[in-house]
C-alpha positions as CSV (number, residue, x, y, z in Angstrom):
1,X,-5.7,7.4,-2.8
2,X,-9.1,8.1,-4.4
3,X,-8.6,11.8,-3.8
4,X,-5.1,11.8,-5.2
5,X,-6.4,10.0,-8.3
6,X,-9.1,12.5,-9.0
7,X,-6.7,15.5,-8.3
8,X,-8.7,16.5,-5.2
9,X,-7.2,18.0,-2.1
10,X,-5.6,15.3,0.1
11,X,-5.5,15.4,3.9
12,X,-1.9,14.4,4.2
13,X,-2.2,13.8,7.9
14,X,-5.1,11.4,7.6
15,X,-3.3,9.6,4.7
16,X,-0.1,9.2,6.8
17,X,-2.3,7.9,9.7
18,X,-3.9,5.3,7.5
19,X,-0.5,4.3,6.1
20,X,1.0,4.0,9.6
21,X,-1.9,1.8,10.6
22,X,-1.6,-0.6,7.7
23,X,2.3,-0.7,8.2
24,X,1.7,-1.6,11.9
25,X,-0.8,-4.2,11.2
26,X,1.4,-5.6,8.4
27,X,4.3,-5.8,10.8
28,X,2.4,-7.8,13.4
29,X,1.3,-10.2,10.7
30,X,4.8,-10.8,9.0
31,X,5.6,-13.8,10.9
32,X,2.5,-15.6,10.3
33,X,2.1,-15.0,6.5
34,X,1.8,-18.4,4.7
35,X,5.2,-18.8,2.7
36,X,3.4,-19.2,-0.7
37,X,1.8,-15.7,-0.4
38,X,4.6,-14.1,1.6
39,X,6.1,-12.2,-1.3
40,X,2.9,-10.7,-2.5
41,X,2.4,-9.6,1.3
42,X,5.7,-8.0,1.6
43,X,5.3,-6.3,-1.8
44,X,2.1,-4.7,-0.6
45,X,3.6,-3.5,2.5
46,X,6.6,-2.0,0.6
47,X,4.2,-0.3,-1.7
48,X,2.3,1.4,1.2
49,X,5.6,2.4,2.7
50,X,6.8,3.9,-0.6
51,X,3.5,5.7,-1.2
52,X,3.2,7.2,2.2
53,X,6.7,8.6,1.8
54,X,5.5,10.6,-1.2
55,X,2.7,12.1,0.7
56,X,3.6,15.9,0.4
57,X,2.8,18.8,-1.7
58,X,6.0,18.7,-3.7
59,X,5.0,15.3,-5.2
60,X,2.5,14.7,-7.8
61,X,-0.6,12.3,-7.4
62,X,1.1,9.9,-9.7
63,X,4.0,9.7,-7.1
64,X,1.6,8.6,-4.4
65,X,-0.5,6.4,-6.5
66,X,1.9,4.5,-8.6
67,X,3.6,2.3,-5.9
68,X,0.4,0.9,-4.9
69,X,-1.2,0.6,-8.4
70,X,1.5,-0.2,-10.7
71,X,1.6,-3.8,-12.4
72,X,3.6,-5.4,-9.8
73,X,1.6,-4.2,-7.0
74,X,-1.7,-4.8,-8.5
75,X,-0.7,-8.5,-9.2
76,X,0.3,-8.8,-5.7
77,X,-3.0,-7.3,-4.3
78,X,-4.8,-9.5,-6.6
79,X,-3.0,-12.6,-5.4
80,X,-3.8,-11.6,-1.7
81,X,-7.3,-10.8,-2.4
82,X,-7.8,-14.2,-4.0
83,X,-5.8,-16.2,-1.5
84,X,-7.7,-18.7,0.5
85,X,-6.5,-19.5,4.0
86,X,-6.8,-23.0,5.1
């Protein structure tokens, strides 16, 4: 993401690998997400999927970055970062 934001060359294969890793970890956690934070969790997983689907030279940096850093995704990420597990 950082490279795309700063208009630097992006290693698409590495970015796709990281996105697959995040998606795989998230998939394994889906059933154990506390109900009060589940919406934010699922929104973040969707943002990663959408962003990673835009990883190609035919899309702009905005296309890649926006799904993860738009207002809804940022609010969800903040909720997840501030969530305290019991």
